[in-house]
N, CA, C and O atoms as a Tinker XYZ file with bonds, in Angstrom:
   504  protein
     1  N     -7.972000  -19.336000   21.679000    73     2
     2  CA    -7.814000  -18.180000   22.536000    64     1     3
     3  C     -6.469000  -17.513000   22.263000    63     2     4     5
     4  O     -6.356000  -16.287000   22.244000    81     3
     5  N     -5.436000  -18.363000   22.049000    73     3     6
     6  CA    -4.115000  -17.819000   21.797000    64     5     7
     7  C     -4.092000  -17.074000   20.462000    63     6     8     9
     8  O     -3.468000  -16.019000   20.343000    81     7
     9  N     -4.775000  -17.631000   19.459000    73     7    10
    10  CA    -4.792000  -16.963000   18.155000    64     9    11
    11  C     -5.585000  -15.662000   18.217000    63    10    12    13
    12  O     -5.277000  -14.715000   17.494000    81    11
    13  N     -6.594000  -15.608000   19.067000    73    11    14
    14  CA    -7.348000  -14.377000   19.238000    64    13    15
    15  C     -6.469000  -13.290000   19.858000    63    14    16    17
    16  O     -6.532000  -12.128000   19.458000    81    15
    17  N     -5.663000  -13.671000   20.823000    73    15    18
    18  CA    -4.754000  -12.710000   21.459000    64    17    19
    19  C     -3.715000  -12.223000   20.456000    63    18    20    21
    20  O     -3.364000  -11.043000   20.447000    81    19
    21  N     -3.227000  -13.118000   19.618000    73    19    22
    22  CA    -2.243000  -12.734000   18.602000    64    21    23
    23  C     -2.887000  -11.793000   17.594000    63    22    24    25
    24  O     -2.277000  -10.804000   17.188000    81    23
    25  N     -4.122000  -12.097000   17.187000    73    23    26
    26  CA    -4.831000  -11.253000   16.232000    64    25    27
    27  C     -5.076000   -9.864000   16.820000    63    26    28    29
    28  O     -4.923000   -8.858000   16.127000    81    27
    29  N     -5.451000   -9.809000   18.080000    73    27    30
    30  CA    -5.689000   -8.520000   18.732000    64    29    31
    31  C     -4.397000   -7.707000   18.814000    63    30    32    33
    32  O     -4.402000   -6.495000   18.603000    81    31
    33  N     -3.299000   -8.383000   19.121000    73    31    34
    34  CA    -2.008000   -7.700000   19.195000    64    33    35
    35  C     -1.599000   -7.171000   17.823000    63    34    36    37
    36  O     -1.124000   -6.042000   17.704000    81    35
    37  N     -1.784000   -7.991000   16.789000    73    35    38
    38  CA    -1.432000   -7.577000   15.436000    64    37    39
    39  C     -2.308000   -6.412000   14.991000    63    38    40    41
    40  O     -1.827000   -5.490000   14.332000    81    39
    41  N     -3.588000   -6.447000   15.346000    73    39    42
    42  CA    -4.487000   -5.351000   15.010000    64    41    43
    43  C     -4.045000   -4.060000   15.698000    63    42    44    45
    44  O     -4.071000   -2.985000   15.099000    81    43
    45  N     -3.643000   -4.181000   16.947000    73    43    46
    46  CA    -3.180000   -3.003000   17.685000    64    45    47
    47  C     -1.935000   -2.402000   17.032000    63    46    48    49
    48  O     -1.797000   -1.181000   16.959000    81    47
    49  N     -1.042000   -3.248000   16.564000    73    47    50
    50  CA     0.152000   -2.755000   15.878000    64    49    51
    51  C     -0.210000   -2.048000   14.574000    63    50    52    53
    52  O      0.323000   -0.980000   14.272000    81    51
    53  N     -1.103000   -2.639000   13.814000    73    51    54
    54  CA    -1.486000   -2.045000   12.535000    64    53    55
    55  C     -2.215000   -0.729000   12.736000    63    54    56    57
    56  O     -1.974000    0.235000   12.009000    81    55
    57  N     -3.100000   -0.683000   13.714000    73    55    58
    58  CA    -3.835000    0.545000   13.983000    64    57    59
    59  C     -2.872000    1.615000   14.500000    63    58    60    61
    60  O     -3.016000    2.793000   14.174000    81    59
    61  N     -1.909000    1.209000   15.291000    73    59    62
    62  CA    -0.909000    2.159000   15.782000    64    61    63
    63  C     -0.125000    2.771000   14.640000    63    62    64    65
    64  O      0.180000    3.963000   14.655000    81    63
    65  N      0.203000    1.950000   13.643000    73    63    66
    66  CA     0.920000    2.467000   12.480000    64    65    67
    67  C      0.044000    3.434000   11.698000    63    66    68    69
    68  O      0.534000    4.437000   11.179000    81    67
    69  N     -1.238000    3.140000   11.611000    73    67    70
    70  CA    -2.151000    4.027000   10.897000    64    69    71
    71  C     -2.285000    5.361000   11.630000    63    70    72    73
    72  O     -2.372000    6.414000   10.999000    81    71
    73  N     -2.302000    5.313000   12.944000    73    71    74
    74  CA    -2.410000    6.544000   13.722000    64    73    75
    75  C     -1.127000    7.372000   13.671000    63    74    76    77
    76  O     -1.161000    8.572000   13.943000    81    75
    77  N     -0.012000    6.759000   13.331000    73    75    78
    78  CA     1.253000    7.482000   13.283000    64    77    79
    79  C      1.291000    8.442000   12.100000    63    78    80    81
    80  O      2.044000    9.415000   12.113000    81    79
    81  N      0.489000    8.173000   11.085000    73    79    82
    82  CA     0.440000    9.049000    9.930000    64    81    83
    83  C     -0.403000   10.259000   10.273000    63    82    84    85
    84  O     -1.436000   10.143000   10.932000    81    83
    85  N      0.043000   11.421000    9.822000    73    83    86
    86  CA    -0.715000   12.631000   10.111000    64    85    87
    87  C     -1.237000   13.225000    8.818000    63    86    88    89
    88  O     -0.602000   13.110000    7.770000    81    87
    89  N     -2.380000   13.850000    8.895000    73    87    90
    90  CA    -2.971000   14.518000    7.747000    64    89    91
    91  C     -2.336000   15.896000    7.604000    63    90    92    93
    92  O     -1.940000   16.494000    8.605000    81    91
    93  N     -2.230000   16.413000    6.382000    73    91    94
    94  CA    -1.658000   17.753000    6.220000    64    93    95
    95  C     -2.573000   18.791000    6.870000    63    94    96    97
    96  O     -3.799000   18.715000    6.781000    81    95
    97  N     -1.940000   19.755000    7.522000    73    95    98
    98  CA    -2.704000   20.779000    8.217000    64    97    99
    99  C     -3.206000   21.805000    7.214000    63    98   100   101
   100  O     -2.497000   22.162000    6.274000    81    99
   101  N     -4.423000   22.277000    7.415000    73    99   102
   102  CA    -4.975000   23.328000    6.569000    64   101   103
   103  C     -4.829000   24.645000    7.315000    63   102   104   105
   104  O     -5.035000   24.692000    8.528000    81   103
   105  N     -4.479000   25.710000    6.615000    73   103   106
   106  CA    -4.308000   26.992000    7.312000    64   105   107
   107  C     -5.651000   27.526000    7.805000    63   106   108   109
   108  O     -6.686000   27.345000    7.164000    81   107
   109  N     -5.606000   28.185000    8.955000    73   107   110
   110  CA    -6.815000   28.769000    9.535000    64   109   111
   111  C     -7.175000   30.020000    8.751000    63   110   112   113
   112  O     -6.285000   30.750000    8.316000    81   111
   113  N     -8.462000   30.281000    8.563000    73   111   114
   114  CA    -8.854000   31.496000    7.836000    64   113   115
   115  C     -8.474000   32.744000    8.637000    63   114   116   117
   116  O     -8.530000   32.756000    9.867000    81   115
   117  N     -8.095000   33.764000    7.923000    73   115   118
   118  CA    -7.701000   35.022000    8.584000    64   117   119
   119  C     -8.931000   35.703000    9.146000    63   118   120   121
   120  O     -9.963000   35.801000    8.482000    81   119
   121  N     -8.809000   36.180000   10.395000    73   119   122
   122  CA    -9.913000   36.881000   11.034000    64   121   123
   123  C     -9.491000   38.322000   11.279000    63   122   124   125
   124  O     -8.328000   38.577000   11.596000    81   123
   125  N    -10.407000   39.264000   11.140000    73   123   126
   126  CA   -10.044000   40.667000   11.335000    64   125   127
   127  C     -9.863000   41.044000   12.803000    63   126   128   129
   128  O     -9.315000   42.109000   13.084000    81   127
   129  N    -10.297000   40.221000   13.739000    73   127   130
   130  CA   -10.182000   40.591000   15.148000    64   129   131
   131  C     -8.732000   40.475000   15.603000    63   130   132   133
   132  O     -7.938000   39.741000   15.015000    81   131
   133  N     -8.402000   41.207000   16.650000    73   131   134
   134  CA    -7.044000   41.204000   17.171000    64   133   135
   135  C     -6.809000   40.043000   18.126000    63   134   136   137
   136  O     -5.673000   39.807000   18.536000    81   135
   137  N     -7.855000   39.318000   18.488000    73   135   138
   138  CA    -7.694000   38.194000   19.423000    64   137   139
   139  C     -7.076000   37.017000   18.678000    63   138   140   141
   140  O     -7.508000   36.678000   17.576000    81   139
   141  N     -6.065000   36.394000   19.280000    73   139   142
   142  CA    -5.446000   35.264000   18.593000    64   141   143
   143  C     -6.389000   34.067000   18.558000    63   142   144   145
   144  O     -7.087000   33.777000   19.530000    81   143
   145  N     -6.398000   33.396000   17.447000    73   143   146
   146  CA    -7.217000   32.195000   17.316000    64   145   147
   147  C     -6.464000   31.020000   17.929000    63   146   148   149
   148  O     -5.246000   31.099000   18.090000    81   147
   149  N     -7.151000   29.936000   18.275000    73   147   150
   150  CA    -6.458000   28.794000   18.863000    64   149   151
   151  C     -5.355000   28.248000   17.963000    63   150   152   153
   152  O     -4.358000   27.737000   18.473000    81   151
   153  N     -5.498000   28.340000   16.646000    73   151   154
   154  CA    -4.463000   27.835000   15.744000    64   153   155
   155  C     -3.217000   28.711000   15.795000    63   154   156   157
   156  O     -2.127000   28.242000   15.466000    81   155
   157  N     -3.356000   29.988000   16.204000    73   155   158
   158  CA    -2.226000   30.898000   16.224000    64   157   159
   159  C     -1.443000   30.832000   17.533000    63   158   160   161
   160  O     -0.351000   31.396000   17.615000    81   159
   161  N     -1.957000   30.174000   18.535000    73   159   162
   162  CA    -1.257000   30.101000   19.805000    64   161   163
   163  C     -0.141000   29.068000   19.731000    63   162   164   165
   164  O     -0.275000   28.082000   19.005000    81   163
   165  N      0.946000   29.260000   20.453000    73   163   166
   166  CA     2.052000   28.300000   20.420000    64   165   167
   167  C      1.638000   26.922000   20.911000    63   166   168   169
   168  O      2.157000   25.923000   20.413000    81   167
   169  N      0.728000   26.832000   21.864000    73   167   170
   170  CA     0.309000   25.534000   22.376000    64   169   171
   171  C     -0.407000   24.739000   21.296000    63   170   172   173
   172  O     -0.240000   23.522000   21.211000    81   171
   173  N     -1.195000   25.403000   20.478000    73   171   174
   174  CA    -1.919000   24.703000   19.421000    64   173   175
   175  C     -0.962000   24.219000   18.339000    63   174   176   177
   176  O     -1.190000   23.173000   17.732000    81   175
   177  N      0.108000   24.975000   18.094000    73   175   178
   178  CA     1.073000   24.556000   17.084000    64   177   179
   179  C      1.854000   23.343000   17.548000    63   178   180   181
   180  O      2.303000   22.549000   16.722000    81   179
   181  N      2.024000   23.185000   18.834000    73   179   182
   182  CA     2.798000   22.065000   19.357000    64   181   183
   183  C      2.008000   20.761000   19.335000    63   182   184   185
   184  O      2.602000   19.684000   19.289000    81   183
   185  N      0.673000   20.842000   19.368000    73   183   186
   186  CA    -0.125000   19.619000   19.349000    64   185   187
   187  C     -0.276000   19.134000   17.920000    63   186   188   189
   188  O     -0.543000   19.929000   17.019000    81   187
   189  N     -0.107000   17.836000   17.702000    73   187   190
   190  CA    -0.221000   17.316000   16.338000    64   189   191
   191  C     -1.674000   17.307000   15.873000    63   190   192   193
   192  O     -2.607000   17.330000   16.676000    81   191
   193  N     -1.834000   17.272000   14.567000    73   191   194
   194  CA    -3.182000   17.200000   13.993000    64   193   195
   195  C     -3.797000   15.855000   14.355000    63   194   196   197
   196  O     -3.070000   14.877000   14.530000    81   195
   197  N     -5.111000   15.786000   14.470000    73   195   198
   198  CA    -5.745000   14.514000   14.816000    64   197   199
   199  C     -5.463000   13.466000   13.747000    63   198   200   201
   200  O     -5.512000   13.749000   12.550000    81   199
   201  N     -5.169000   12.263000   14.195000    73   199   202
   202  CA    -4.889000   11.174000   13.279000    64   201   203
   203  C     -6.188000   10.611000   12.737000    63   202   204   205
   204  O     -7.238000   10.745000   13.364000    81   203
   205  N     -6.120000    9.978000   11.567000    73   203   206
   206  CA    -7.341000    9.399000   11.027000    64   205   207
   207  C     -7.841000    8.261000   11.910000    63   206   208   209
   208  O     -7.048000    7.455000   12.397000    81   207
   209  N     -9.131000    8.195000   12.111000    73   207   210
   210  CA    -9.707000    7.117000   12.899000    64   209   211
   211  C     -9.930000    5.917000   11.988000    63   210   212   213
   212  O     -9.929000    6.064000   10.766000    81   211
   213  N    -10.121000    4.733000   12.562000    73   211   214
   214  CA   -10.333000    3.565000   11.717000    64   213   215
   215  C    -11.528000    3.712000   10.784000    63   214   216   217
   216  O    -11.528000    3.121000    9.705000    81   215
   217  N    -12.540000    4.474000   11.161000    73   215   218
   218  CA   -13.680000    4.635000   10.275000    64   217   219
   219  C    -13.363000    5.569000    9.117000    63   218   220   221
   220  O    -14.107000    5.598000    8.137000    81   219
   221  N    -12.277000    6.335000    9.203000    73   219   222
   222  CA   -11.893000    7.200000    8.102000    64   221   223
   223  C    -11.066000    6.434000    7.070000    63   222   224   225
   224  O    -10.912000    6.902000    5.942000    81   223
   225  N    -10.540000    5.290000    7.427000    73   223   226
   226  CA    -9.813000    4.481000    6.468000    64   225   227
   227  C    -10.810000    3.854000    5.517000    63   226   228   229
   228  O    -11.923000    3.507000    5.910000    81   227
   229  N    -10.415000    3.711000    4.282000    73   227   230
   230  CA   -11.314000    3.092000    3.319000    64   229   231
   231  C    -11.385000    1.594000    3.584000    63   230   232   233
   232  O    -10.522000    1.018000    4.248000    81   231
   233  N    -12.415000    0.993000    3.059000    73   231   234
   234  CA   -12.581000   -0.453000    3.219000    64   233   235
   235  C    -11.386000   -1.183000    2.617000    63   234   236   237
   236  O    -10.922000   -2.186000    3.158000    81   235
   237  N    -10.898000   -0.673000    1.499000    73   235   238
   238  CA    -9.753000   -1.301000    0.830000    64   237   239
   239  C     -8.507000   -1.254000    1.719000    63   238   240   241
   240  O     -7.768000   -2.235000    1.809000    81   239
   241  N     -8.278000   -0.111000    2.374000    73   239   242
   242  CA    -7.119000    0.029000    3.257000    64   241   243
   243  C     -7.235000   -0.893000    4.470000    63   242   244   245
   244  O     -6.257000   -1.524000    4.872000    81   243
   245  N     -8.426000   -0.969000    5.049000    73   243   246
   246  CA    -8.632000   -1.811000    6.225000    64   245   247
   247  C     -8.436000   -3.281000    5.855000    63   246   248   249
   248  O     -7.766000   -4.023000    6.573000    81   247
   249  N     -9.028000   -3.699000    4.724000    73   247   250
   250  CA    -8.865000   -5.090000    4.285000    64   249   251
   251  C     -7.399000   -5.417000    4.024000    63   250   252   253
   252  O     -6.940000   -6.509000    4.357000    81   251
   253  N     -6.663000   -4.484000    3.435000    73   251   254
   254  CA    -5.240000   -4.714000    3.159000    64   253   255
   255  C     -4.468000   -4.900000    4.467000    63   254   256   257
   256  O     -3.613000   -5.781000    4.564000    81   255
   257  N     -4.769000   -4.073000    5.470000    73   255   258
   258  CA    -4.099000   -4.211000    6.766000    64   257   259
   259  C     -4.443000   -5.545000    7.405000    63   258   260   261
   260  O     -3.570000   -6.224000    7.946000    81   259
   261  N     -5.708000   -5.921000    7.343000    73   259   262
   262  CA    -6.132000   -7.193000    7.939000    64   261   263
   263  C     -5.478000   -8.368000    7.212000    63   262   264   265
   264  O     -5.059000   -9.341000    7.839000    81   263
   265  N     -5.395000   -8.270000    5.895000    73   263   266
   266  CA    -4.765000   -9.333000    5.108000    64   265   267
   267  C     -3.288000   -9.466000    5.470000    63   266   268   269
   268  O     -2.779000  -10.577000    5.612000    81   267
   269  N     -2.599000   -8.328000    5.619000    73   267   270
   270  CA    -1.175000   -8.357000    6.000000    64   269   271
   271  C     -0.996000   -9.014000    7.367000    63   270   272   273
   272  O     -0.050000   -9.774000    7.575000    81   271
   273  N     -1.897000   -8.722000    8.289000    73   271   274
   274  CA    -1.808000   -9.332000    9.619000    64   273   275
   275  C     -1.998000  -10.839000    9.538000    63   274   276   277
   276  O     -1.282000  -11.594000   10.195000    81   275
   277  N     -2.957000  -11.275000    8.738000    73   275   278
   278  CA    -3.209000  -12.711000    8.604000    64   277   279
   279  C     -2.020000  -13.415000    7.960000    63   278   280   281
   280  O     -1.670000  -14.529000    8.349000    81   279
   281  N     -1.405000  -12.773000    6.987000    73   279   282
   282  CA    -0.222000  -13.347000    6.340000    64   281   283
   283  C      0.929000  -13.405000    7.325000    63   282   284   285
   284  O      1.671000  -14.387000    7.362000    81   283
   285  N      1.082000  -12.343000    8.133000    73   283   286
   286  CA     2.158000  -12.314000    9.130000    64   285   287
   287  C      1.987000  -13.415000   10.163000    63   286   288   289
   288  O      2.969000  -13.896000   10.728000    81   287
   289  N      0.744000  -13.816000   10.413000    73   287   290
   290  CA     0.484000  -14.897000   11.360000    64   289   291
   291  C      0.685000  -16.259000   10.720000    63   290   292   293
   292  O      0.631000  -17.283000   11.401000    81   291
   293  N      0.918000  -16.277000    9.408000    73   291   294
   294  CA     1.147000  -17.539000    8.714000    64   293   295
   295  C     -0.137000  -18.287000    8.390000    63   294   296   297
   296  O     -0.099000  -19.491000    8.138000    81   295
   297  N     -1.263000  -17.601000    8.392000    73   295   298
   298  CA    -2.540000  -18.255000    8.103000    64   297   299
   299  C     -2.703000  -18.441000    6.603000    63   298   300   301
   300  O     -2.235000  -17.628000    5.806000    81   299
   301  N     -3.380000  -19.530000    6.229000    73   299   302
   302  CA    -3.636000  -19.811000    4.816000    64   301   303
   303  C     -5.047000  -20.339000    4.640000    63   302   304   305
   304  O     -5.644000  -20.868000    5.578000    81   303
   305  N     -5.576000  -20.193000    3.439000    73   303   306
   306  CA    -6.873000  -20.755000    3.098000    64   305   307
   307  C     -8.022000  -20.139000    3.877000    63   306   308   309
   308  O     -8.095000  -18.923000    4.053000    81   307
   309  N     -8.919000  -21.006000    4.340000    73   307   310
   310  CA   -10.109000  -20.555000    5.073000    64   309   311
   311  C     -9.751000  -19.842000    6.380000    63   310   312   313
   312  O    -10.437000  -18.906000    6.791000    81   311
   313  N     -8.674000  -20.288000    7.026000    73   311   314
   314  CA    -8.267000  -19.648000    8.280000    64   313   315
   315  C     -7.899000  -18.189000    8.036000    63   314   316   317
   316  O     -8.241000  -17.317000    8.835000    81   315
   317  N     -7.192000  -17.921000    6.919000    73   315   318
   318  CA    -6.816000  -16.546000    6.588000    64   317   319
   319  C     -8.067000  -15.737000    6.257000    63   318   320   321
   320  O     -8.214000  -14.605000    6.718000    81   319
   321  N     -8.962000  -16.308000    5.465000    73   319   322
   322  CA   -10.187000  -15.605000    5.083000    64   321   323
   323  C    -11.012000  -15.260000    6.321000    63   322   324   325
   324  O    -11.519000  -14.145000    6.440000    81   323
   325  N    -11.146000  -16.208000    7.235000    73   323   326
   326  CA   -11.904000  -15.962000    8.462000    64   325   327
   327  C    -11.239000  -14.883000    9.311000    63   326   328   329
   328  O    -11.920000  -14.025000    9.873000    81   327
   329  N     -9.905000  -14.923000    9.405000    73   327   330
   330  CA    -9.183000  -13.920000   10.199000    64   329   331
   331  C     -9.359000  -12.533000    9.597000    63   330   332   333
   332  O     -9.555000  -11.562000   10.329000    81   331
   333  N     -9.292000  -12.428000    8.267000    73   331   334
   334  CA    -9.472000  -11.139000    7.605000    64   333   335
   335  C    -10.896000  -10.633000    7.826000    63   334   336   337
   336  O    -11.095000   -9.450000    8.102000    81   335
   337  N    -11.884000  -11.518000    7.707000    73   335   338
   338  CA   -13.272000  -11.116000    7.925000    64   337   339
   339  C    -13.499000  -10.627000    9.352000    63   338   340   341
   340  O    -14.176000   -9.620000    9.558000    81   339
   341  N    -12.941000  -11.328000   10.339000    73   339   342
   342  CA   -13.109000  -10.924000   11.737000    64   341   343
   343  C    -12.413000   -9.595000   12.010000    63   342   344   345
   344  O    -12.956000   -8.731000   12.699000    81   343
   345  N    -11.217000   -9.439000   11.471000    73   343   346
   346  CA   -10.458000   -8.200000   11.647000    64   345   347
   347  C    -11.225000   -7.032000   11.020000    63   346   348   349
   348  O    -11.344000   -5.962000   11.618000    81   347
   349  N    -11.742000   -7.252000    9.811000    73   347   350
   350  CA   -12.477000   -6.206000    9.109000    64   349   351
   351  C    -13.740000   -5.816000    9.874000    63   350   352   353
   352  O    -14.064000   -4.634000    9.987000    81   351
   353  N    -14.451000   -6.815000   10.398000    73   351   354
   354  CA   -15.665000   -6.544000   11.159000    64   353   355
   355  C    -15.356000   -5.750000   12.424000    63   354   356   357
   356  O    -16.155000   -4.912000   12.841000    81   355
   357  N    -14.203000   -6.007000   13.035000    73   355   358
   358  CA   -13.823000   -5.273000   14.240000    64   357   359
   359  C    -13.419000   -3.841000   13.905000    63   358   360   361
   360  O    -13.710000   -2.918000   14.665000    81   359
   361  N    -12.742000   -3.651000   12.757000    73   359   362
   362  CA   -12.255000   -2.327000   12.392000    64   361   363
   363  C    -13.344000   -1.450000   11.772000    63   362   364   365
   364  O    -13.372000   -0.243000   12.011000    81   363
   365  N    -14.234000   -2.037000   10.986000    73   363   366
   366  CA   -15.290000   -1.283000   10.307000    64   365   367
   367  C    -16.630000   -1.990000   10.471000    63   366   368   369
   368  O    -17.137000   -2.580000    9.516000    81   367
   369  N    -17.214000   -1.940000   11.677000    73   367   370
   370  CA   -18.488000   -2.639000   11.893000    64   369   371
   371  C    -19.611000   -2.125000   10.998000    63   370   372   373
   372  O    -20.536000   -2.872000   10.679000    81   371
   373  N    -19.541000   -0.849000   10.587000    73   371   374
   374  CA   -20.576000   -0.311000    9.708000    64   373   375
   375  C    -20.589000   -1.022000    8.360000    63   374   376   377
   376  O    -21.653000   -1.368000    7.847000    81   375
   377  N    -19.407000   -1.237000    7.789000    73   375   378
   378  CA   -19.335000   -1.915000    6.501000    64   377   379
   379  C    -19.573000   -3.412000    6.636000    63   378   380   381
   380  O    -20.110000   -4.037000    5.721000    81   379
   381  N    -19.183000   -3.992000    7.761000    73   379   382
   382  CA   -19.436000   -5.411000    7.989000    64   381   383
   383  C    -20.941000   -5.654000    8.090000    63   382   384   385
   384  O    -21.442000   -6.665000    7.596000    81   383
   385  N    -21.658000   -4.737000    8.725000    73   383   386
   386  CA   -23.115000   -4.850000    8.834000    64   385   387
   387  C    -23.752000   -4.748000    7.451000    63   386   388   389
   388  O    -24.675000   -5.498000    7.132000    81   387
   389  N    -23.261000   -3.824000    6.632000    73   387   390
   390  CA   -23.795000   -3.665000    5.279000    64   389   391
   391  C    -23.579000   -4.936000    4.461000    63   390   392   393
   392  O    -24.463000   -5.346000    3.708000    81   391
   393  N    -22.417000   -5.559000    4.601000    73   391   394
   394  CA   -22.135000   -6.799000    3.872000    64   393   395
   395  C    -23.048000   -7.924000    4.344000    63   394   396   397
   396  O    -23.541000   -8.707000    3.532000    81   395
   397  N    -23.274000   -8.007000    5.648000    73   395   398
   398  CA   -24.179000   -9.035000    6.174000    64   397   399
   399  C    -25.599000   -8.819000    5.634000    63   398   400   401
   400  O    -26.278000   -9.779000    5.271000    81   399
   401  N    -26.041000   -7.571000    5.582000    73   399   402
   402  CA   -27.363000   -7.262000    5.043000    64   401   403
   403  C    -27.427000   -7.600000    3.557000    63   402   404   405
   404  O    -28.433000   -8.123000    3.078000    81   403
   405  N    -26.358000   -7.302000    2.833000    73   403   406
   406  CA   -26.306000   -7.608000    1.405000    64   405   407
   407  C    -26.394000   -9.113000    1.183000    63   406   408   409
   408  O    -27.096000   -9.570000    0.280000    81   407
   409  N    -25.685000   -9.882000    2.001000    73   407   410
   410  CA   -25.735000  -11.342000    1.893000    64   409   411
   411  C    -27.137000  -11.869000    2.177000    63   410   412   413
   412  O    -27.609000  -12.786000    1.504000    81   411
   413  N    -27.804000  -11.286000    3.180000    73   411   414
   414  CA   -29.180000  -11.692000    3.496000    64   413   415
   415  C    -30.112000  -11.397000    2.328000    63   414   416   417
   416  O    -30.955000  -12.223000    1.975000    81   415
   417  N    -29.960000  -10.228000    1.736000    73   415   418
   418  CA   -30.800000   -9.847000    0.607000    64   417   419
   419  C    -30.589000  -10.753000   -0.591000    63   418   420   421
   420  O    -31.547000  -11.146000   -1.256000    81   419
   421  N    -29.341000  -11.082000   -0.868000    73   419   422
   422  CA   -29.054000  -11.980000   -1.984000    64   421   423
   423  C    -29.610000  -13.367000   -1.722000    63   422   424   425
   424  O    -30.063000  -14.038000   -2.649000    81   423
   425  N    -29.579000  -13.808000   -0.461000    73   423   426
   426  CA   -30.144000  -15.118000   -0.117000    64   425   427
   427  C    -31.655000  -15.131000   -0.348000    63   426   428   429
   428  O    -32.238000  -16.181000   -0.618000    81   427
   429  N    -32.283000  -13.964000   -0.240000    73   427   430
   430  CA   -33.727000  -13.862000   -0.494000    64   429   431
   431  C    -34.023000  -13.683000   -1.983000    63   430   432   433
   432  O    -35.185000  -13.630000   -2.384000    81   431
   433  N    -32.972000  -13.592000   -2.801000    73   431   434
   434  CA   -33.153000  -13.452000   -4.236000    64   433   435
   435  C    -33.346000  -12.022000   -4.709000    63   434   436   437
   436  O    -33.802000  -11.806000   -5.832000    81   435
   437  N    -33.012000  -11.044000   -3.885000    73   435   438
   438  CA   -33.173000   -9.642000   -4.264000    64   437   439
   439  C    -32.023000   -9.199000   -5.157000    63   438   440   441
   440  O    -30.895000   -9.671000   -5.015000    81   439
   441  N    -32.322000   -8.282000   -6.084000    73   439   442
   442  CA   -31.310000   -7.732000   -6.983000    64   441   443
   443  C    -31.584000   -6.261000   -7.228000    63   442   444   445
   444  O    -32.696000   -5.784000   -7.001000    81   443
   445  N    -30.580000   -5.549000   -7.687000    73   443   446
   446  CA   -30.737000   -4.156000   -8.116000    64   445   447
   447  C    -31.276000   -3.239000   -7.040000    63   446   448   449
   448  O    -30.803000   -3.230000   -5.904000    81   447
   449  N    -32.291000   -2.460000   -7.434000    73   447   450
   450  CA   -32.866000   -1.455000   -6.534000    64   449   451
   451  C    -33.510000   -2.101000   -5.311000    63   450   452   453
   452  O    -33.462000   -1.543000   -4.215000    81   451
   453  N    -34.113000   -3.275000   -5.496000    73   451   454
   454  CA   -34.722000   -3.968000   -4.358000    64   453   455
   455  C    -33.661000   -4.357000   -3.330000    63   454   456   457
   456  O    -33.884000   -4.235000   -2.125000    81   455
   457  N    -32.513000   -4.823000   -3.805000    73   455   458
   458  CA   -31.420000   -5.205000   -2.903000    64   457   459
   459  C    -30.887000   -3.976000   -2.169000    63   458   460   461
   460  O    -30.646000   -4.022000   -0.963000    81   459
   461  N    -30.706000   -2.875000   -2.904000    73   459   462
   462  CA   -30.206000   -1.643000   -2.273000    64   461   463
   463  C    -31.173000   -1.145000   -1.205000    63   462   464   465
   464  O    -30.749000   -0.725000   -0.128000    81   463
   465  N    -32.451000   -1.190000   -1.493000    73   463   466
   466  CA   -33.453000   -0.748000   -0.517000    64   465   467
   467  C    -33.445000   -1.657000    0.714000    63   466   468   469
   468  O    -33.562000   -1.181000    1.843000    81   467
   469  N    -33.306000   -2.958000    0.492000    73   467   470
   470  CA   -33.255000   -3.894000    1.610000    64   469   471
   471  C    -32.035000   -3.626000    2.487000    63   470   472   473
   472  O    -32.143000   -3.602000    3.713000    81   471
   473  N    -30.876000   -3.426000    1.862000    73   471   474
   474  CA   -29.647000   -3.160000    2.620000    64   473   475
   475  C    -29.794000   -1.875000    3.429000    63   474   476   477
   476  O    -29.372000   -1.815000    4.584000    81   475
   477  N    -30.388000   -0.855000    2.830000    73   475   478
   478  CA   -30.556000    0.423000    3.529000    64   477   479
   479  C    -31.420000    0.269000    4.768000    63   478   480   481
   480  O    -31.076000    0.776000    5.835000    81   479
   481  N    -32.557000   -0.438000    4.630000    73   479   482
   482  CA   -33.439000   -0.622000    5.791000    64   481   483
   483  C    -32.827000   -1.567000    6.810000    63   482   484   485
   484  O    -33.009000   -1.388000    8.015000    81   483
   485  N    -32.110000   -2.563000    6.339000    73   483   486
   486  CA   -31.472000   -3.524000    7.245000    64   485   487
   487  C    -30.394000   -2.835000    8.089000    63   486   488   489
   488  O    -30.302000   -3.084000    9.291000    81   487
   489  N    -29.588000   -1.981000    7.480000    73   487   490
   490  CA   -28.517000   -1.280000    8.205000    64   489   491
   491  C    -29.068000   -0.355000    9.273000    63   490   492   493
   492  O    -28.487000   -0.234000   10.351000    81   491
   493  N    -30.172000    0.293000    8.985000    73   491   494
   494  CA   -30.724000    1.255000    9.948000    64   493   495
   495  C    -31.584000    0.563000   11.003000    63   494   496   497
   496  O    -31.920000    1.171000   12.019000    81   495
   497  N    -31.948000   -0.715000   10.773000    73   495   498
   498  CA   -32.804000   -1.424000   11.709000    64   497   499
   499  C    -32.101000   -1.704000   13.037000    63   498   500   501
   500  O    -32.752000   -1.701000   14.082000    81   499
   501  N    -30.783000   -1.948000   13.020000    73   499   502
   502  CA   -30.118000   -2.265000   14.280000    64   501   503
   503  C    -29.118000   -1.243000   14.686000    63   502   504
   504  O    -28.481000   -1.383000   15.731000    81   503
């Protein structure tokens, strides 16, 4: 229970750091109307751009963050692997589901196009 609380705290710190990064703003298209657009108002300029959500992070970035957290906790071997897997599943449940479906398909002996079709139907089933 204590390690779960530590993992949750570490995840919150890592996600907070990811949210601190901002994406570059794209300029609003010019409109011929005289009414100011929301991007042109001072209030809109003061609000920061939306931060990337955990689902916008790539699987590689999420795994790297989870791995860093596990290392920071001093975990090694299977404990580290399990912690990274749990962290990844919490941060990207869509990709964790796809991996579980892929593992099921491989256990059934599926390969190539058959495996891809199985993963696709498995992901949409739940």
